[in-house]
N, CA, C and O atoms as CSV, one atom per row, in Angstrom:
chain,resi,resn,atom,element,x,y,z
A,1,MET,N,N,31.554,5.768,-65.083
A,1,MET,CA,C,30.523,5.703,-64.221
A,1,MET,C,C,30.724,5.950,-63.000
A,1,MET,O,O,31.723,5.464,-62.470
A,2,THR,N,N,29.721,6.860,-62.160
A,2,THR,CA,C,30.369,7.067,-60.698
A,2,THR,C,C,29.553,6.182,-59.777
A,2,THR,O,O,28.483,5.768,-60.224
A,3,ASP,N,N,29.909,5.841,-58.569
A,3,ASP,CA,C,29.438,5.054,-57.614
A,3,ASP,C,C,28.673,5.872,-56.409
A,3,ASP,O,O,29.211,5.797,-55.305
A,4,GLU,N,N,27.495,6.628,-56.518
A,4,GLU,CA,C,27.137,7.093,-55.560
A,4,GLU,C,C,26.273,6.648,-54.437
A,4,GLU,O,O,25.812,7.392,-53.571
A,5,SER,N,N,26.090,5.308,-54.535
A,5,SER,CA,C,25.561,4.525,-53.607
A,5,SER,C,C,26.343,4.651,-52.260
A,5,SER,O,O,25.742,4.690,-51.187
A,6,VAL,N,N,28.166,4.735,-52.386
A,6,VAL,CA,C,28.727,4.536,-51.245
A,6,VAL,C,C,28.746,5.469,-50.245
A,6,VAL,O,O,29.173,6.606,-50.448
A,7,GLU,N,N,28.285,5.069,-49.079
A,7,GLU,CA,C,28.226,6.182,-48.107
A,7,GLU,C,C,29.402,6.194,-46.790
A,7,GLU,O,O,29.759,5.244,-46.093
A,8,GLU,N,N,29.733,7.276,-46.755
A,8,GLU,CA,C,30.816,7.502,-46.012
A,8,GLU,C,C,30.867,7.326,-44.590
A,8,GLU,O,O,30.321,8.204,-43.922
A,9,THR,N,N,31.365,6.451,-44.042
A,9,THR,CA,C,31.076,6.242,-42.370
A,9,THR,C,C,31.694,7.520,-41.668
A,9,THR,O,O,32.636,8.160,-42.135
A,10,PRO,N,N,31.155,7.754,-40.697
A,10,PRO,CA,C,31.703,8.901,-39.751
A,10,PRO,C,C,32.648,8.544,-39.111
A,10,PRO,O,O,32.729,7.401,-38.663
A,11,VAL,N,N,33.722,9.617,-38.907
A,11,VAL,CA,C,35.067,9.313,-38.590
A,11,VAL,C,C,34.979,9.580,-36.984
A,11,VAL,O,O,34.533,10.651,-36.574
A,12,ALA,N,N,35.370,8.684,-36.201
A,12,ALA,CA,C,35.185,8.678,-34.816
A,12,ALA,C,C,36.063,9.573,-34.132
A,12,ALA,O,O,37.099,9.750,-34.772
A,13,LYS,N,N,36.002,10.273,-32.924
A,13,LYS,CA,C,36.994,11.080,-32.508
A,13,LYS,C,C,37.840,9.990,-31.440
A,13,LYS,O,O,37.328,9.200,-30.648
A,14,PRO,N,N,39.139,10.204,-31.675
A,14,PRO,CA,C,40.122,9.061,-30.910
A,14,PRO,C,C,40.105,9.592,-29.171
A,14,PRO,O,O,40.299,10.641,-28.557
A,15,VAL,N,N,39.801,8.379,-28.904
A,15,VAL,CA,C,39.644,8.556,-27.095
A,15,VAL,C,C,41.267,8.808,-26.404
A,15,VAL,O,O,41.488,9.470,-25.389
A,16,LEU,N,N,42.089,8.242,-27.071
A,16,LEU,CA,C,43.674,8.581,-26.703
A,16,LEU,C,C,44.328,8.863,-27.719
A,16,LEU,O,O,44.164,8.306,-28.804
A,17,ARG,N,N,45.261,9.884,-27.458
A,17,ARG,CA,C,46.260,10.345,-28.607
A,17,ARG,C,C,47.336,10.561,-27.858
A,17,ARG,O,O,47.370,11.124,-26.764
A,18,VAL,N,N,48.469,9.970,-28.642
A,18,VAL,CA,C,49.955,10.401,-28.080
A,18,VAL,C,C,50.505,11.324,-28.726
A,18,VAL,O,O,50.957,11.088,-29.846
A,19,VAL,N,N,50.602,12.820,-28.052
A,19,VAL,CA,C,50.968,13.974,-28.449
A,19,VAL,C,C,52.809,14.157,-28.607
A,19,VAL,O,O,53.340,15.165,-29.072
A,20,LYS,N,N,53.452,13.104,-28.171
A,20,LYS,CA,C,54.790,13.302,-28.022
A,20,LYS,C,C,55.431,12.002,-28.026
A,20,LYS,O,O,54.879,11.075,-27.433
A,21,GLY,N,N,56.477,11.837,-28.595
A,21,GLY,CA,C,57.018,10.587,-28.816
A,21,GLY,C,C,56.671,9.633,-29.684
A,21,GLY,O,O,55.481,9.598,-29.996
A,22,ASP,N,N,57.740,8.479,-30.380
A,22,ASP,CA,C,57.018,7.491,-31.116
A,22,ASP,C,C,57.002,6.301,-30.496
A,22,ASP,O,O,58.099,5.825,-30.206
A,23,LEU,N,N,55.774,5.543,-30.145
A,23,LEU,CA,C,55.486,4.404,-29.432
A,23,LEU,C,C,55.458,3.309,-30.464
A,23,LEU,O,O,55.078,3.521,-31.616
A,24,THR,N,N,55.876,2.109,-30.025
A,24,THR,CA,C,55.962,0.992,-30.652
A,24,THR,C,C,54.337,0.532,-30.677
A,24,THR,O,O,53.508,1.094,-29.960
A,25,PRO,N,N,54.040,-0.429,-31.485
A,25,PRO,CA,C,52.734,-0.894,-31.067
A,25,PRO,C,C,52.484,-1.634,-29.726
A,25,PRO,O,O,51.369,-1.607,-29.206
A,26,GLU,N,N,53.544,-2.307,-29.161
A,26,GLU,CA,C,53.302,-3.081,-28.084
A,26,GLU,C,C,53.335,-1.944,-26.824
A,26,GLU,O,O,52.602,-2.107,-25.849
A,27,GLU,N,N,54.199,-0.838,-26.922
A,27,GLU,CA,C,53.877,0.376,-25.979
A,27,GLU,C,C,52.842,0.763,-26.156
A,27,GLU,O,O,52.157,0.938,-25.148
A,28,LEU,N,N,52.442,0.973,-27.047
A,28,LEU,CA,C,50.686,1.749,-27.125
A,28,LEU,C,C,49.606,0.670,-26.807
A,28,LEU,O,O,48.466,0.989,-26.470
A,29,ALA,N,N,50.084,-0.823,-26.951
A,29,ALA,CA,C,49.144,-1.697,-26.245
A,29,ALA,C,C,49.160,-1.663,-24.472
A,29,ALA,O,O,48.250,-1.681,-23.642
A,30,ALA,N,N,50.386,-1.617,-24.380
A,30,ALA,CA,C,50.573,-1.561,-22.789
A,30,ALA,C,C,49.920,-0.195,-22.426
A,30,ALA,O,O,49.533,-0.128,-21.259
A,31,LEU,N,N,49.752,0.750,-23.089
A,31,LEU,CA,C,49.323,2.239,-22.250
A,31,LEU,C,C,47.653,1.948,-22.572
A,31,LEU,O,O,46.995,1.817,-21.540
A,32,VAL,N,N,47.096,1.862,-23.492
A,32,VAL,CA,C,46.024,1.284,-23.578
A,32,VAL,C,C,45.371,0.289,-22.401
A,32,VAL,O,O,44.266,0.476,-21.890
A,33,ALA,N,N,46.223,-0.732,-22.099
A,33,ALA,CA,C,45.750,-1.940,-20.991
A,33,ALA,C,C,45.778,-1.171,-19.731
A,33,ALA,O,O,44.736,-1.172,-19.075
A,34,VAL,N,N,46.865,-0.471,-19.253
A,34,VAL,CA,C,47.146,0.126,-17.861
A,34,VAL,C,C,45.738,1.449,-17.802
A,34,VAL,O,O,45.134,1.617,-16.742
A,35,ILE,N,N,45.488,2.035,-18.693
A,35,ILE,CA,C,44.255,3.274,-18.680
A,35,ILE,C,C,43.151,2.076,-18.631
A,35,ILE,O,O,42.383,2.104,-17.670
A,36,ALA,N,N,43.024,1.169,-19.454
A,36,ALA,CA,C,41.512,0.513,-19.405
A,36,ALA,C,C,41.338,-0.005,-18.111
A,36,ALA,O,O,40.253,0.176,-17.560
A,37,ALA,N,N,42.389,-0.728,-17.438
A,37,ALA,CA,C,42.192,-1.378,-16.111
A,37,ALA,C,C,42.097,-0.237,-15.107
A,37,ALA,O,O,41.339,-0.505,-14.175
A,38,ARG,N,N,42.573,0.773,-15.059
A,38,ARG,CA,C,42.494,1.995,-14.226
A,38,ARG,C,C,40.952,2.414,-14.169
A,38,ARG,O,O,40.246,2.645,-13.187
A,39,ASN,N,N,40.676,2.438,-15.432
A,39,ASN,CA,C,39.023,2.961,-15.423
A,39,ASN,C,C,38.206,2.078,-14.883
A,39,ASN,O,O,37.318,2.466,-14.123
A,40,ALA,N,N,38.407,0.454,-15.250
A,40,ALA,CA,C,37.583,-0.469,-14.954
A,40,ALA,C,C,37.799,-0.462,-13.135
A,40,ALA,O,O,36.794,-0.726,-12.473
A,41,ALA,N,N,38.754,-0.240,-12.595
A,41,ALA,CA,C,39.025,-0.434,-11.487
A,41,ALA,C,C,38.026,0.791,-10.696
A,41,ALA,O,O,37.288,0.494,-9.756
A,42,ALA,N,N,38.136,2.128,-11.219
A,42,ALA,CA,C,37.459,3.184,-10.620
A,42,ALA,C,C,35.552,3.101,-10.722
A,42,ALA,O,O,34.669,3.507,-9.967
A,43,ALA,N,N,35.540,2.550,-11.717
A,43,ALA,CA,C,34.273,2.314,-12.249
A,43,ALA,C,C,33.277,1.050,-11.294
A,43,ALA,O,O,32.087,1.100,-10.986
A,44,HIS,N,N,34.520,-0.247,-10.951
A,44,HIS,CA,C,33.825,-1.057,-10.087
A,44,HIS,C,C,33.862,-0.523,-8.624
A,44,HIS,O,O,33.006,-0.905,-7.826
A,45,ALA,N,N,34.980,0.483,-8.202
A,45,ALA,CA,C,34.901,1.189,-6.792
A,45,ALA,C,C,33.544,2.217,-6.894
A,45,ALA,O,O,32.978,2.534,-5.848
A,46,ALA,N,N,33.204,2.563,-7.796
A,46,ALA,CA,C,31.815,3.524,-7.693
A,46,ALA,C,C,30.993,2.813,-7.859
A,46,ALA,O,O,29.957,3.216,-7.330
A,47,SER,N,N,30.877,1.722,-8.444
A,47,SER,CA,C,29.856,0.765,-8.226
A,47,SER,C,C,29.425,0.555,-6.823
A,47,SER,O,O,28.398,1.054,-6.362
A,48,ARG,N,N,30.473,-0.412,-5.976
A,48,ARG,CA,C,30.270,-0.650,-4.713
A,48,ARG,C,C,29.941,0.330,-3.736
A,48,ARG,O,O,29.579,0.001,-2.606
A,49,THR,N,N,30.042,1.503,-4.097
A,49,THR,CA,C,29.853,2.405,-3.150
A,49,THR,C,C,28.503,2.944,-2.861
A,49,THR,O,O,28.151,3.662,-1.925
A,50,LYS,N,N,27.718,2.389,-3.983
A,50,LYS,CA,C,26.206,2.870,-3.966
A,50,LYS,C,C,25.376,1.902,-2.965
A,50,LYS,O,O,25.375,0.671,-2.961
A,51,VAL,N,N,24.743,2.699,-2.203
A,51,VAL,CA,C,24.035,1.876,-0.763
A,51,VAL,C,C,22.652,1.699,-1.419
A,51,VAL,O,O,21.971,2.507,-2.050
A,52,ALA,N,N,22.480,0.688,-1.163
A,52,ALA,CA,C,20.883,-0.019,-1.666
A,52,ALA,C,C,19.873,0.425,-0.295
A,52,ALA,O,O,20.062,0.296,0.915
A,53,PRO,N,N,18.774,0.979,-1.053
A,53,PRO,CA,C,17.859,1.518,0.194
A,53,PRO,C,C,17.632,0.472,0.825
A,53,PRO,O,O,17.480,-0.677,0.410
A,54,ARG,N,N,17.601,1.052,2.262
A,54,ARG,CA,C,17.026,0.029,3.565
A,54,ARG,C,C,15.751,-0.227,3.366
A,54,ARG,O,O,15.083,0.671,2.854
A,55,SER,N,N,15.103,-1.497,3.713
A,55,SER,CA,C,14.003,-1.545,3.834
A,55,SER,C,C,13.120,-1.383,5.235
A,55,SER,O,O,13.504,-2.030,6.209
A,56,GLN,N,N,12.086,-0.634,5.344
A,56,GLN,CA,C,11.681,0.032,6.652
A,56,GLN,C,C,10.805,-1.005,7.552
A,56,GLN,O,O,10.371,-0.704,8.664
A,57,TRP,N,N,10.584,-2.389,6.862
A,57,TRP,CA,C,9.769,-3.194,7.120
A,57,TRP,C,C,10.341,-3.562,8.837
A,57,TRP,O,O,9.597,-3.602,9.817
A,58,GLY,N,N,11.427,-3.735,8.841
A,58,GLY,CA,C,11.474,-4.528,10.156
A,58,GLY,C,C,12.359,-3.639,11.274
A,58,GLY,O,O,12.991,-4.082,12.232
A,59,HIS,N,N,12.169,-1.945,10.753
A,59,HIS,CA,C,12.393,-0.990,11.687
A,59,HIS,C,C,12.101,-1.031,12.804
A,59,HIS,O,O,10.947,-1.440,12.934
A,60,PRO,N,N,12.814,-0.696,14.155
A,60,PRO,CA,C,11.856,-0.941,15.040
A,60,PRO,C,C,11.040,0.330,15.664
A,60,PRO,O,O,10.540,0.266,16.787
A,61,SER,N,N,10.976,1.159,15.073
A,61,SER,CA,C,10.178,2.465,14.860
A,61,SER,C,C,8.557,1.994,14.679
A,61,SER,O,O,7.605,2.630,15.132
A,62,ARG,N,N,8.457,0.530,13.788
A,62,ARG,CA,C,7.436,0.159,13.479
A,62,ARG,C,C,6.205,-0.775,14.672
A,62,ARG,O,O,4.988,-0.951,14.735
A,63,VAL,N,N,7.332,-1.136,15.398
A,63,VAL,CA,C,6.755,-1.898,16.632
A,63,VAL,C,C,6.172,-1.012,17.787
A,63,VAL,O,O,5.421,-1.477,18.644
A,64,ALA,N,N,6.578,0.318,17.749
A,64,ALA,CA,C,6.059,1.249,18.783
A,64,ALA,C,C,4.754,1.572,18.145
A,64,ALA,O,O,4.783,1.684,16.919
A,65,ARG,N,N,3.637,1.740,18.736
A,65,ARG,CA,C,2.156,2.206,18.272
A,65,ARG,C,C,1.898,3.424,19.059
A,65,ARG,O,O,2.270,3.646,20.211
A,66,THR,N,N,1.150,4.245,18.214
A,66,THR,CA,C,0.608,5.615,18.805
A,66,THR,C,C,-0.490,4.864,19.639
A,66,THR,O,O,-0.813,3.683,19.519
A,67,PRO,N,N,-1.068,5.927,20.634
A,67,PRO,CA,C,-1.978,5.314,21.714
A,67,PRO,C,C,-3.384,5.813,20.840
A,67,PRO,O,O,-3.528,6.807,20.127
A,68,HIS,N,N,-4.258,4.832,21.151
A,68,HIS,CA,C,-5.351,5.002,20.466
A,68,HIS,C,C,-6.060,6.353,21.181
A,68,HIS,O,O,-5.969,6.675,22.366
A,69,ARG,N,N,-6.779,7.034,20.128
A,69,ARG,CA,C,-7.357,8.361,20.281
A,69,ARG,C,C,-9.033,8.007,20.801
A,69,ARG,O,O,-9.127,6.780,20.776
A,70,PHE,N,N,-10.058,8.480,21.150
A,70,PHE,CA,C,-11.057,8.102,21.610
A,70,PHE,C,C,-11.780,9.353,20.826
A,70,PHE,O,O,-11.196,10.436,20.794
A,71,GLY,N,N,-12.749,9.228,20.348
A,71,GLY,CA,C,-13.669,10.037,19.487
A,71,GLY,C,C,-14.130,9.608,18.159
A,71,GLY,O,O,-13.559,8.698,17.558
A,72,PRO,N,N,-15.121,10.218,17.694
A,72,PRO,CA,C,-15.888,9.915,16.566
A,72,PRO,C,C,-15.077,9.880,15.305
A,72,PRO,O,O,-14.736,10.950,14.799
A,73,GLY,N,N,-14.760,8.804,14.788
A,73,GLY,CA,C,-14.026,8.439,13.388
A,73,GLY,C,C,-12.680,7.959,13.746
A,73,GLY,O,O,-11.854,7.690,12.873
A,74,GLN,N,N,-12.414,7.831,15.122
A,74,GLN,CA,C,-10.940,7.619,15.320
A,74,GLN,C,C,-10.378,6.051,14.929
A,74,GLN,O,O,-9.222,5.653,14.791
A,75,TRP,N,N,-11.547,5.403,14.820
A,75,TRP,CA,C,-11.405,3.777,14.563
A,75,TRP,C,C,-10.910,3.661,13.213
A,75,TRP,O,O,-10.182,2.733,12.861
A,76,ARG,N,N,-11.382,4.801,12.278
A,76,ARG,CA,C,-10.830,4.864,10.833
A,76,ARG,C,C,-8.998,5.116,11.051
A,76,ARG,O,O,-8.138,4.345,10.625
A,77,SER,N,N,-8.814,6.075,11.627
A,77,SER,CA,C,-7.594,6.655,11.461
A,77,SER,C,C,-6.506,5.728,12.396
A,77,SER,O,O,-5.295,5.858,12.218
A,78,SER,N,N,-6.936,4.986,13.188
A,78,SER,CA,C,-6.282,4.206,14.006
A,78,SER,C,C,-5.595,3.259,13.077
A,78,SER,O,O,-4.409,2.953,13.206
A,79,ALA,N,N,-6.342,2.829,12.181
A,79,ALA,CA,C,-5.446,1.643,10.895
A,79,ALA,C,C,-4.541,2.135,10.032
A,79,ALA,O,O,-3.816,1.484,9.281
A,80,LEU,N,N,-4.621,3.720,10.203
A,80,LEU,CA,C,-3.928,4.450,9.219
A,80,LEU,C,C,-2.611,5.084,9.947
A,80,LEU,O,O,-1.824,5.813,9.343
A,81,GLY,N,N,-2.457,4.686,11.430
A,81,GLY,CA,C,-1.174,4.966,11.979
A,81,GLY,C,C,-1.264,6.253,12.364
A,81,GLY,O,O,-0.321,6.668,13.036
A,82,GLY,N,N,-2.103,6.963,12.132
A,82,GLY,CA,C,-2.278,8.576,12.518
A,82,GLY,C,C,-2.926,8.924,13.509
A,82,GLY,O,O,-3.046,10.118,13.780
């Protein structure tokens, strides 16, 4: 009797591969910890360099108004700032 219902799980590609040398499990754990800490520090530094967009609500240019223009329909455009 063959069991055809067993599905093979896809094998993930290794993230880190030791090419040369024979590492003990402790040395490999230390290497992984150092690389993970370095990547976490780089990701943290990258996230801190993003500048949030500044609100233009309190910008000094909002205080300066354009002069009122006289003429037909200008009262409408005065509310639009143009």
